[in-house]
PDB file with one MODEL, atoms N, CA, C and O in Angstrom:
MODEL        1
ATOM      1  N   MET A   1     -22.077 -40.227  -2.556  1.00  0.00           N
ATOM      2  CA  MET A   1     -23.520 -39.618  -2.355  1.00  0.00           C
ATOM      3  C   MET A   1     -23.287 -38.263  -1.376  1.00  0.00           C
ATOM      4  O   MET A   1     -22.686 -38.339  -0.304  1.00  0.00           O
ATOM      5  N   LYS A   2     -23.828 -37.075  -1.884  1.00  0.00           N
ATOM      6  CA  LYS A   2     -23.708 -35.880  -1.132  1.00  0.00           C
ATOM      7  C   LYS A   2     -24.681 -35.715  -0.063  1.00  0.00           C
ATOM      8  O   LYS A   2     -25.881 -35.798  -0.325  1.00  0.00           O
ATOM      9  N   MET A   3     -24.301 -35.506   1.025  1.00  0.00           N
ATOM     10  CA  MET A   3     -24.945 -35.452   2.265  1.00  0.00           C
ATOM     11  C   MET A   3     -25.866 -34.013   2.302  1.00  0.00           C
ATOM     12  O   MET A   3     -25.412 -32.989   1.792  1.00  0.00           O
ATOM     13  N   PRO A   4     -26.990 -34.036   2.851  1.00  0.00           N
ATOM     14  CA  PRO A   4     -27.759 -32.721   2.884  1.00  0.00           C
ATOM     15  C   PRO A   4     -27.181 -31.768   4.094  1.00  0.00           C
ATOM     16  O   PRO A   4     -26.871 -32.171   5.214  1.00  0.00           O
ATOM     17  N   GLN A   5     -27.111 -30.510   3.653  1.00  0.00           N
ATOM     18  CA  GLN A   5     -26.487 -29.602   4.690  1.00  0.00           C
ATOM     19  C   GLN A   5     -27.541 -29.506   5.808  1.00  0.00           C
ATOM     20  O   GLN A   5     -28.743 -29.380   5.574  1.00  0.00           O
ATOM     21  N   THR A   6     -27.049 -29.568   6.942  1.00  0.00           N
ATOM     22  CA  THR A   6     -27.944 -29.218   8.160  1.00  0.00           C
ATOM     23  C   THR A   6     -27.533 -27.756   8.608  1.00  0.00           C
ATOM     24  O   THR A   6     -26.498 -27.161   8.305  1.00  0.00           O
ATOM     25  N   ARG A   7     -28.536 -27.330   9.365  1.00  0.00           N
ATOM     26  CA  ARG A   7     -28.383 -25.832   9.864  1.00  0.00           C
ATOM     27  C   ARG A   7     -28.378 -25.926  11.274  1.00  0.00           C
ATOM     28  O   ARG A   7     -29.149 -26.652  11.903  1.00  0.00           O
ATOM     29  N   THR A   8     -27.375 -25.080  11.855  1.00  0.00           N
ATOM     30  CA  THR A   8     -27.315 -25.036  13.279  1.00  0.00           C
ATOM     31  C   THR A   8     -27.996 -23.814  13.854  1.00  0.00           C
ATOM     32  O   THR A   8     -27.820 -22.737  13.284  1.00  0.00           O
ATOM     33  N   ALA A   9     -28.697 -23.878  14.845  1.00  0.00           N
ATOM     34  CA  ALA A   9     -29.212 -22.576  15.404  1.00  0.00           C
ATOM     35  C   ALA A   9     -28.150 -21.846  16.148  1.00  0.00           C
ATOM     36  O   ALA A   9     -27.373 -22.458  16.880  1.00  0.00           O
ATOM     37  N   ARG A  10     -28.087 -20.448  15.971  1.00  0.00           N
ATOM     38  CA  ARG A  10     -27.225 -19.625  16.496  1.00  0.00           C
ATOM     39  C   ARG A  10     -27.861 -19.087  18.045  1.00  0.00           C
ATOM     40  O   ARG A  10     -28.964 -18.554  18.161  1.00  0.00           O
ATOM     41  N   VAL A  11     -27.071 -19.310  18.993  1.00  0.00           N
ATOM     42  CA  VAL A  11     -27.672 -19.030  20.222  1.00  0.00           C
ATOM     43  C   VAL A  11     -26.891 -17.850  20.773  1.00  0.00           C
ATOM     44  O   VAL A  11     -25.666 -17.887  20.888  1.00  0.00           O
ATOM     45  N   VAL A  12     -27.605 -16.837  21.100  1.00  0.00           N
ATOM     46  CA  VAL A  12     -27.017 -15.658  21.498  1.00  0.00           C
ATOM     47  C   VAL A  12     -27.394 -15.494  22.971  1.00  0.00           C
ATOM     48  O   VAL A  12     -28.576 -15.377  23.294  1.00  0.00           O
ATOM     49  N   THR A  13     -26.423 -15.486  23.848  1.00  0.00           N
ATOM     50  CA  THR A  13     -26.722 -15.099  25.394  1.00  0.00           C
ATOM     51  C   THR A  13     -26.523 -13.655  25.628  1.00  0.00           C
ATOM     52  O   THR A  13     -25.452 -13.089  25.409  1.00  0.00           O
ATOM     53  N   ALA A  14     -27.585 -13.072  26.081  1.00  0.00           N
ATOM     54  CA  ALA A  14     -27.631 -11.744  26.386  1.00  0.00           C
ATOM     55  C   ALA A  14     -26.885 -11.418  27.768  1.00  0.00           C
ATOM     56  O   ALA A  14     -27.163 -12.139  28.727  1.00  0.00           O
ATOM     57  N   SER A  15     -26.021 -10.455  27.924  1.00  0.00           N
ATOM     58  CA  SER A  15     -25.465 -10.247  29.299  1.00  0.00           C
ATOM     59  C   SER A  15     -26.714  -9.418  30.165  1.00  0.00           C
ATOM     60  O   SER A  15     -27.832  -9.149  29.725  1.00  0.00           O
ATOM     61  N   ARG A  16     -26.235  -9.144  31.357  1.00  0.00           N
ATOM     62  CA  ARG A  16     -27.046  -8.570  32.348  1.00  0.00           C
ATOM     63  C   ARG A  16     -27.063  -7.133  31.908  1.00  0.00           C
ATOM     64  O   ARG A  16     -28.074  -6.484  32.175  1.00  0.00           O
ATOM     65  N   GLN A  17     -25.953  -6.484  31.192  1.00  0.00           N
ATOM     66  CA  GLN A  17     -26.113  -5.121  30.841  1.00  0.00           C
ATOM     67  C   GLN A  17     -27.074  -4.902  29.606  1.00  0.00           C
ATOM     68  O   GLN A  17     -27.849  -3.949  29.527  1.00  0.00           O
ATOM     69  N   ASP A  18     -26.929  -5.946  28.597  1.00  0.00           N
ATOM     70  CA  ASP A  18     -27.740  -5.979  27.440  1.00  0.00           C
ATOM     71  C   ASP A  18     -29.345  -5.985  27.817  1.00  0.00           C
ATOM     72  O   ASP A  18     -30.207  -5.385  27.175  1.00  0.00           O
ATOM     73  N   ASP A  19     -29.582  -6.854  29.086  1.00  0.00           N
ATOM     74  CA  ASP A  19     -30.832  -7.001  29.635  1.00  0.00           C
ATOM     75  C   ASP A  19     -31.383  -5.747  30.022  1.00  0.00           C
ATOM     76  O   ASP A  19     -32.539  -5.402  29.779  1.00  0.00           O
ATOM     77  N   GLU A  20     -30.508  -5.052  30.644  1.00  0.00           N
ATOM     78  CA  GLU A  20     -30.883  -3.855  31.458  1.00  0.00           C
ATOM     79  C   GLU A  20     -31.196  -2.652  30.422  1.00  0.00           C
ATOM     80  O   GLU A  20     -32.074  -1.825  30.666  1.00  0.00           O
ATOM     81  N   MET A  21     -30.374  -2.617  29.190  1.00  0.00           N
ATOM     82  CA  MET A  21     -30.506  -1.823  28.233  1.00  0.00           C
ATOM     83  C   MET A  21     -32.050  -1.968  27.395  1.00  0.00           C
ATOM     84  O   MET A  21     -32.747  -1.032  27.001  1.00  0.00           O
ATOM     85  N   ARG A  22     -32.275  -3.157  27.291  1.00  0.00           N
ATOM     86  CA  ARG A  22     -33.565  -3.652  26.610  1.00  0.00           C
ATOM     87  C   ARG A  22     -34.765  -3.002  27.772  1.00  0.00           C
ATOM     88  O   ARG A  22     -35.750  -2.337  27.453  1.00  0.00           O
ATOM     89  N   LEU A  23     -34.463  -3.304  28.839  1.00  0.00           N
ATOM     90  CA  LEU A  23     -35.574  -2.830  29.670  1.00  0.00           C
ATOM     91  C   LEU A  23     -35.628  -1.319  29.624  1.00  0.00           C
ATOM     92  O   LEU A  23     -36.702  -0.746  29.441  1.00  0.00           O
ATOM     93  N   HIS A  24     -34.716  -0.790  29.754  1.00  0.00           N
ATOM     94  CA  HIS A  24     -34.508   0.919  29.615  1.00  0.00           C
ATOM     95  C   HIS A  24     -35.193   1.293  28.188  1.00  0.00           C
ATOM     96  O   HIS A  24     -35.910   2.287  28.075  1.00  0.00           O
ATOM     97  N   MET A  25     -34.973   0.602  27.341  1.00  0.00           N
ATOM     98  CA  MET A  25     -35.710   0.819  26.100  1.00  0.00           C
ATOM     99  C   MET A  25     -37.306   0.962  26.044  1.00  0.00           C
ATOM    100  O   MET A  25     -37.989   1.865  25.561  1.00  0.00           O
ATOM    101  N   LEU A  26     -37.664  -0.175  26.670  1.00  0.00           N
ATOM    102  CA  LEU A  26     -39.098  -0.379  26.915  1.00  0.00           C
ATOM    103  C   LEU A  26     -39.767   0.483  27.660  1.00  0.00           C
ATOM    104  O   LEU A  26     -40.923   0.829  27.420  1.00  0.00           O
ATOM    105  N   ALA A  27     -38.963   0.951  28.771  1.00  0.00           N
ATOM    106  CA  ALA A  27     -39.533   1.965  29.696  1.00  0.00           C
ATOM    107  C   ALA A  27     -39.659   3.290  28.716  1.00  0.00           C
ATOM    108  O   ALA A  27     -40.743   3.840  28.523  1.00  0.00           O
ATOM    109  N   CYS A  28     -38.707   3.632  28.257  1.00  0.00           N
ATOM    110  CA  CYS A  28     -38.675   4.905  27.273  1.00  0.00           C
ATOM    111  C   CYS A  28     -39.809   4.924  26.212  1.00  0.00           C
ATOM    112  O   CYS A  28     -40.477   5.920  25.935  1.00  0.00           O
ATOM    113  N   ALA A  29     -39.929   3.793  25.701  1.00  0.00           N
ATOM    114  CA  ALA A  29     -41.029   3.837  24.610  1.00  0.00           C
ATOM    115  C   ALA A  29     -42.372   3.745  25.258  1.00  0.00           C
ATOM    116  O   ALA A  29     -43.312   4.291  24.681  1.00  0.00           O
ATOM    117  N   ARG A  30     -42.575   3.127  26.375  1.00  0.00           N
ATOM    118  CA  ARG A  30     -43.890   3.182  27.146  1.00  0.00           C
ATOM    119  C   ARG A  30     -44.087   4.649  27.550  1.00  0.00           C
ATOM    120  O   ARG A  30     -45.210   5.152  27.508  1.00  0.00           O
ATOM    121  N   SER A  31     -42.985   5.353  27.947  1.00  0.00           N
ATOM    122  CA  SER A  31     -43.269   6.837  28.108  1.00  0.00           C
ATOM    123  C   SER A  31     -43.451   7.731  27.233  1.00  0.00           C
ATOM    124  O   SER A  31     -43.662   8.918  27.479  1.00  0.00           O
ATOM    125  N   GLY A  32     -43.365   7.100  25.877  1.00  0.00           N
ATOM    126  CA  GLY A  32     -43.703   8.154  24.772  1.00  0.00           C
ATOM    127  C   GLY A  32     -42.620   8.365  23.813  1.00  0.00           C
ATOM    128  O   GLY A  32     -42.851   8.867  22.713  1.00  0.00           O
ATOM    129  N   GLU A  33     -41.449   8.006  24.178  1.00  0.00           N
ATOM    130  CA  GLU A  33     -40.329   8.299  23.342  1.00  0.00           C
ATOM    131  C   GLU A  33     -40.213   7.696  22.115  1.00  0.00           C
ATOM    132  O   GLU A  33     -40.421   6.484  22.174  1.00  0.00           O
ATOM    133  N   SER A  34     -39.926   8.167  20.907  1.00  0.00           N
ATOM    134  CA  SER A  34     -39.887   7.371  19.743  1.00  0.00           C
ATOM    135  C   SER A  34     -38.785   6.471  19.633  1.00  0.00           C
ATOM    136  O   SER A  34     -37.737   6.655  20.253  1.00  0.00           O
ATOM    137  N   SER A  35     -38.991   5.450  18.826  1.00  0.00           N
ATOM    138  CA  SER A  35     -37.726   4.459  18.763  1.00  0.00           C
ATOM    139  C   SER A  35     -36.508   5.133  18.022  1.00  0.00           C
ATOM    140  O   SER A  35     -35.330   4.822  18.198  1.00  0.00           O
ATOM    141  N   GLY A  36     -36.892   5.929  17.322  1.00  0.00           N
ATOM    142  CA  GLY A  36     -35.755   6.756  16.524  1.00  0.00           C
ATOM    143  C   GLY A  36     -34.895   7.462  17.558  1.00  0.00           C
ATOM    144  O   GLY A  36     -33.672   7.323  17.532  1.00  0.00           O
ATOM    145  N   SER A  37     -35.493   8.203  18.454  1.00  0.00           N
ATOM    146  CA  SER A  37     -34.955   9.031  19.400  1.00  0.00           C
ATOM    147  C   SER A  37     -34.175   8.097  20.519  1.00  0.00           C
ATOM    148  O   SER A  37     -33.120   8.452  21.045  1.00  0.00           O
ATOM    149  N   ILE A  38     -34.753   7.027  20.765  1.00  0.00           N
ATOM    150  CA  ILE A  38     -33.986   6.040  21.645  1.00  0.00           C
ATOM    151  C   ILE A  38     -32.954   5.418  21.208  1.00  0.00           C
ATOM    152  O   ILE A  38     -32.039   5.115  21.973  1.00  0.00           O
ATOM    153  N   GLY A  39     -32.933   5.108  19.823  1.00  0.00           N
ATOM    154  CA  GLY A  39     -31.753   4.572  19.392  1.00  0.00           C
ATOM    155  C   GLY A  39     -30.639   5.565  18.905  1.00  0.00           C
ATOM    156  O   GLY A  39     -29.473   5.189  18.785  1.00  0.00           O
ATOM    157  N   ARG A  40     -30.993   6.688  18.664  1.00  0.00           N
ATOM    158  CA  ARG A  40     -29.779   7.915  18.535  1.00  0.00           C
ATOM    159  C   ARG A  40     -29.205   7.951  19.867  1.00  0.00           C
ATOM    160  O   ARG A  40     -27.981   7.950  20.001  1.00  0.00           O
ATOM    161  N   ARG A  41     -30.056   7.985  20.948  1.00  0.00           N
ATOM    162  CA  ARG A  41     -29.352   8.409  22.375  1.00  0.00           C
ATOM    163  C   ARG A  41     -28.594   7.155  22.874  1.00  0.00           C
ATOM    164  O   ARG A  41     -27.863   7.264  23.859  1.00  0.00           O
ATOM    165  N   LEU A  42     -28.760   5.757  22.126  1.00  0.00           N
ATOM    166  CA  LEU A  42     -28.048   4.763  22.711  1.00  0.00           C
ATOM    167  C   LEU A  42     -26.853   4.698  21.649  1.00  0.00           C
ATOM    168  O   LEU A  42     -26.031   3.783  21.680  1.00  0.00           O
ATOM    169  N   ASN A  43     -26.817   5.654  20.776  1.00  0.00           N
ATOM    170  CA  ASN A  43     -25.683   5.573  19.608  1.00  0.00           C
ATOM    171  C   ASN A  43     -25.764   4.309  18.923  1.00  0.00           C
ATOM    172  O   ASN A  43     -24.737   3.680  18.670  1.00  0.00           O
ATOM    173  N   LYS A  44     -27.077   3.828  18.556  1.00  0.00           N
ATOM    174  CA  LYS A  44     -27.344   2.807  17.536  1.00  0.00           C
ATOM    175  C   LYS A  44     -28.323   3.362  16.548  1.00  0.00           C
ATOM    176  O   LYS A  44     -28.860   4.466  16.639  1.00  0.00           O
ATOM    177  N   GLY A  45     -28.492   2.523  15.641  1.00  0.00           N
ATOM    178  CA  GLY A  45     -29.273   3.011  14.374  1.00  0.00           C
ATOM    179  C   GLY A  45     -30.581   3.411  14.742  1.00  0.00           C
ATOM    180  O   GLY A  45     -31.020   3.070  15.841  1.00  0.00           O
ATOM    181  N   THR A  46     -31.383   4.219  13.813  1.00  0.00           N
ATOM    182  CA  THR A  46     -32.740   4.827  14.454  1.00  0.00           C
ATOM    183  C   THR A  46     -33.586   3.635  14.315  1.00  0.00           C
ATOM    184  O   THR A  46     -34.659   3.868  14.871  1.00  0.00           O
ATOM    185  N   SER A  47     -33.552   2.321  13.748  1.00  0.00           N
ATOM    186  CA  SER A  47     -34.455   1.299  13.795  1.00  0.00           C
ATOM    187  C   SER A  47     -34.073   0.406  14.921  1.00  0.00           C
ATOM    188  O   SER A  47     -34.873  -0.480  15.221  1.00  0.00           O
ATOM    189  N   PHE A  48     -32.931   0.518  15.605  1.00  0.00           N
ATOM    190  CA  PHE A  48     -32.678  -0.371  16.520  1.00  0.00           C
ATOM    191  C   PHE A  48     -33.586  -0.586  17.583  1.00  0.00           C
ATOM    192  O   PHE A  48     -33.853  -1.754  17.868  1.00  0.00           O
ATOM    193  N   ALA A  49     -34.123   0.368  18.239  1.00  0.00           N
ATOM    194  CA  ALA A  49     -35.085   0.224  19.264  1.00  0.00           C
ATOM    195  C   ALA A  49     -36.428  -0.457  18.887  1.00  0.00           C
ATOM    196  O   ALA A  49     -36.913  -1.388  19.530  1.00  0.00           O
ATOM    197  N   ARG A  50     -37.021   0.145  17.695  1.00  0.00           N
ATOM    198  CA  ARG A  50     -38.207  -0.610  17.070  1.00  0.00           C
ATOM    199  C   ARG A  50     -38.132  -2.159  16.985  1.00  0.00           C
ATOM    200  O   ARG A  50     -38.992  -2.933  17.406  1.00  0.00           O
ATOM    201  N   VAL A  51     -36.950  -2.491  16.364  1.00  0.00           N
ATOM    202  CA  VAL A  51     -36.886  -3.711  15.895  1.00  0.00           C
ATOM    203  C   VAL A  51     -36.618  -4.707  17.256  1.00  0.00           C
ATOM    204  O   VAL A  51     -37.246  -5.762  17.352  1.00  0.00           O
ATOM    205  N   THR A  52     -35.711  -4.324  18.219  1.00  0.00           N
ATOM    206  CA  THR A  52     -35.606  -4.781  19.526  1.00  0.00           C
ATOM    207  C   THR A  52     -36.792  -4.986  20.344  1.00  0.00           C
ATOM    208  O   THR A  52     -36.974  -6.067  20.904  1.00  0.00           O
ATOM    209  N   ILE A  53     -37.713  -3.895  20.461  1.00  0.00           N
ATOM    210  CA  ILE A  53     -39.003  -3.929  21.151  1.00  0.00           C
ATOM    211  C   ILE A  53     -39.880  -4.921  20.429  1.00  0.00           C
ATOM    212  O   ILE A  53     -40.539  -5.689  21.129  1.00  0.00           O
ATOM    213  N   ALA A  54     -39.970  -5.001  19.123  1.00  0.00           N
ATOM    214  CA  ALA A  54     -40.821  -5.714  18.385  1.00  0.00           C
ATOM    215  C   ALA A  54     -40.476  -7.320  18.742  1.00  0.00           C
ATOM    216  O   ALA A  54     -41.345  -8.168  18.945  1.00  0.00           O
ATOM    217  N   ARG A  55     -39.040  -7.557  18.776  1.00  0.00           N
ATOM    218  CA  ARG A  55     -38.621  -9.077  18.919  1.00  0.00           C
ATOM    219  C   ARG A  55     -39.102  -9.282  20.415  1.00  0.00           C
ATOM    220  O   ARG A  55     -39.768 -10.307  20.559  1.00  0.00           O
ATOM    221  N   ILE A  56     -38.907  -8.524  21.562  1.00  0.00           N
ATOM    222  CA  ILE A  56     -39.189  -8.829  22.643  1.00  0.00           C
ATOM    223  C   ILE A  56     -40.637  -9.177  22.901  1.00  0.00           C
ATOM    224  O   ILE A  56     -41.008 -10.124  23.595  1.00  0.00           O
ATOM    225  N   ARG A  57     -41.415  -8.316  22.275  1.00  0.00           N
ATOM    226  CA  ARG A  57     -43.063  -8.341  22.355  1.00  0.00           C
ATOM    227  C   ARG A  57     -43.373  -9.853  21.460  1.00  0.00           C
ATOM    228  O   ARG A  57     -44.261 -10.626  21.821  1.00  0.00           O
ATOM    229  N   ASP A  58     -42.665 -10.060  20.496  1.00  0.00           N
ATOM    230  CA  ASP A  58     -43.136 -11.337  19.803  1.00  0.00           C
ATOM    231  C   ASP A  58     -42.783 -12.536  20.703  1.00  0.00           C
ATOM    232  O   ASP A  58     -43.644 -13.372  20.978  1.00  0.00           O
ATOM    233  N   ALA A  59     -41.500 -12.626  21.170  1.00  0.00           N
ATOM    234  CA  ALA A  59     -40.991 -13.558  22.171  1.00  0.00           C
ATOM    235  C   ALA A  59     -42.178 -13.765  23.219  1.00  0.00           C
ATOM    236  O   ALA A  59     -42.744 -14.836  23.437  1.00  0.00           O
ATOM    237  N   ASP A  60     -42.435 -12.594  23.798  1.00  0.00           N
ATOM    238  CA  ASP A  60     -43.345 -12.656  24.982  1.00  0.00           C
ATOM    239  C   ASP A  60     -44.792 -13.366  24.430  1.00  0.00           C
ATOM    240  O   ASP A  60     -45.386 -14.183  25.133  1.00  0.00           O
ATOM    241  N   LEU A  61     -45.211 -13.021  23.295  1.00  0.00           N
ATOM    242  CA  LEU A  61     -46.436 -13.483  22.916  1.00  0.00           C
ATOM    243  C   LEU A  61     -46.362 -14.819  22.722  1.00  0.00           C
ATOM    244  O   LEU A  61     -47.181 -15.548  23.282  1.00  0.00           O
ATOM    245  N   ALA A  62     -45.401 -15.325  21.923  1.00  0.00           N
ATOM    246  CA  ALA A  62     -45.107 -16.941  21.727  1.00  0.00           C
ATOM    247  C   ALA A  62     -45.179 -17.667  22.942  1.00  0.00           C
ATOM    248  O   ALA A  62     -45.878 -18.675  23.047  1.00  0.00           O
ATOM    249  N   GLU A  63     -44.300 -17.078  24.124  1.00  0.00           N
ATOM    250  CA  GLU A  63     -43.902 -17.862  25.223  1.00  0.00           C
ATOM    251  C   GLU A  63     -44.735 -17.701  26.426  1.00  0.00           C
ATOM    252  O   GLU A  63     -44.666 -18.508  27.354  1.00  0.00           O
ATOM    253  N   SER A  64     -45.581 -16.605  26.438  1.00  0.00           N
ATOM    254  CA  SER A  64     -46.313 -16.133  27.703  1.00  0.00           C
ATOM    255  C   SER A  64     -47.182 -17.206  28.372  1.00  0.00           C
ATOM    256  O   SER A  64     -47.225 -17.556  29.551  1.00  0.00           O
ATOM    257  N   GLY A  65     -47.939 -17.681  27.177  1.00  0.00           N
ATOM    258  CA  GLY A  65     -49.256 -18.532  27.653  1.00  0.00           C
ATOM    259  C   GLY A  65     -50.311 -17.611  27.865  1.00  0.00           C
ATOM    260  O   GLY A  65     -51.449 -18.080  27.835  1.00  0.00           O
ATOM    261  N   GLU A  66     -50.166 -16.350  28.083  1.00  0.00           N
ATOM    262  CA  GLU A  66     -51.256 -15.424  28.407  1.00  0.00           C
ATOM    263  C   GLU A  66     -51.969 -15.028  26.929  1.00  0.00           C
ATOM    264  O   GLU A  66     -51.411 -15.141  25.837  1.00  0.00           O
ATOM    265  N   ASP A  67     -53.277 -14.559  27.151  1.00  0.00           N
ATOM    266  CA  ASP A  67     -53.867 -13.939  26.278  1.00  0.00           C
ATOM    267  C   ASP A  67     -53.157 -12.853  25.598  1.00  0.00           C
ATOM    268  O   ASP A  67     -52.466 -12.043  26.216  1.00  0.00           O
ATOM    269  N   SER A  68     -53.340 -12.830  24.195  1.00  0.00           N
ATOM    270  CA  SER A  68     -52.476 -11.759  23.412  1.00  0.00           C
ATOM    271  C   SER A  68     -52.811 -10.456  23.815  1.00  0.00           C
ATOM    272  O   SER A  68     -51.983  -9.551  23.921  1.00  0.00           O
ATOM    273  N   ALA A  69     -54.155 -10.332  24.068  1.00  0.00           N
ATOM    274  CA  ALA A  69     -54.508  -8.797  24.397  1.00  0.00           C
ATOM    275  C   ALA A  69     -53.904  -8.238  25.439  1.00  0.00           C
ATOM    276  O   ALA A  69     -53.515  -7.070  25.444  1.00  0.00           O
ATOM    277  N   GLN A  70     -53.752  -9.295  26.689  1.00  0.00           N
ATOM    278  CA  GLN A  70     -53.294  -8.913  27.846  1.00  0.00           C
ATOM    279  C   GLN A  70     -51.662  -8.631  27.878  1.00  0.00           C
ATOM    280  O   GLN A  70     -51.050  -7.813  28.566  1.00  0.00           O
ATOM    281  N   VAL A  71     -51.215  -9.473  27.013  1.00  0.00           N
ATOM    282  CA  VAL A  71     -49.717  -9.029  26.793  1.00  0.00           C
ATOM    283  C   VAL A  71     -49.523  -7.909  26.016  1.00  0.00           C
ATOM    284  O   VAL A  71     -48.602  -7.188  26.402  1.00  0.00           O
ATOM    285  N   LEU A  72     -50.076  -7.577  25.106  1.00  0.00           N
ATOM    286  CA  LEU A  72     -49.810  -6.296  24.083  1.00  0.00           C
ATOM    287  C   LEU A  72     -50.277  -5.129  24.740  1.00  0.00           C
ATOM    288  O   LEU A  72     -49.925  -4.038  24.293  1.00  0.00           O
ATOM    289  N   ARG A  73     -51.073  -5.196  25.810  1.00  0.00           N
ATOM    290  CA  ARG A  73     -51.374  -3.846  26.505  1.00  0.00           C
ATOM    291  C   ARG A  73     -50.211  -3.242  27.409  1.00  0.00           C
ATOM    292  O   ARG A  73     -50.260  -2.179  28.027  1.00  0.00           O
ATOM    293  N   HIS A  74     -49.163  -4.141  27.355  1.00  0.00           N
ATOM    294  CA  HIS A  74     -48.016  -3.634  28.180  1.00  0.00           C
ATOM    295  C   HIS A  74     -46.800  -3.128  27.236  1.00  0.00           C
ATOM    296  O   HIS A  74     -45.750  -2.643  27.657  1.00  0.00           O
ATOM    297  N   TYR A  75     -47.142  -3.334  25.882  1.00  0.00           N
ATOM    298  CA  TYR A  75     -46.043  -2.789  24.793  1.00  0.00           C
ATOM    299  C   TYR A  75     -46.684  -1.487  24.252  1.00  0.00           C
ATOM    300  O   TYR A  75     -47.898  -1.352  24.097  1.00  0.00           O
ATOM    301  N   PRO A  76     -45.788  -0.575  23.991  1.00  0.00           N
ATOM    302  CA  PRO A  76     -46.086   0.539  23.148  1.00  0.00           C
ATOM    303  C   PRO A  76     -46.346   0.497  21.864  1.00  0.00           C
ATOM    304  O   PRO A  76     -45.859  -0.448  21.242  1.00  0.00           O
ATOM    305  N   GLN A  77     -47.019   1.310  21.266  1.00  0.00           N
ATOM    306  CA  GLN A  77     -47.129   1.320  19.817  1.00  0.00           C
ATOM    307  C   GLN A  77     -45.968   2.114  19.278  1.00  0.00           C
ATOM    308  O   GLN A  77     -46.054   3.340  19.205  1.00  0.00           O
ATOM    309  N   VAL A  78     -44.976   1.521  18.931  1.00  0.00           N
ATOM    310  CA  VAL A  78     -43.608   1.938  18.646  1.00  0.00           C
ATOM    311  C   VAL A  78     -43.649   2.753  17.654  1.00  0.00           C
ATOM    312  O   VAL A  78     -44.185   2.316  16.635  1.00  0.00           O
ATOM    313  N   THR A  79     -43.119   4.138  17.628  1.00  0.00           N
ATOM    314  CA  THR A  79     -43.224   4.859  16.473  1.00  0.00           C
ATOM    315  C   THR A  79     -41.639   5.233  16.063  1.00  0.00           C
ATOM    316  O   THR A  79     -40.721   5.279  16.882  1.00  0.00           O
ATOM    317  N   SER A  80     -41.534   5.445  14.871  1.00  0.00           N
ATOM    318  CA  SER A  80     -40.065   5.602  14.420  1.00  0.00           C
ATOM    319  C   SER A  80     -39.584   6.875  14.885  1.00  0.00           C
ATOM    320  O   SER A  80     -38.429   7.225  14.644  1.00  0.00           O
TER     321      SER A  80
ENDMDL
END
């Protein structure tokens, strides 16, 4: 009898340096810098900052327990 495949979750632990980079990206985006510009400056792809900020925002919305409008007002409208 063939056993069903199970999936294992991949856990990625961010370093302090990774956290600092993400906070810096958020600050730059909040000050009006485009995500493409942030990505290029960090020697990453042009969509890197946009995707990273969206993932942080989505995790914040899912886990904060606060009203979504309150959470979203702290995030920029990310532009490419």
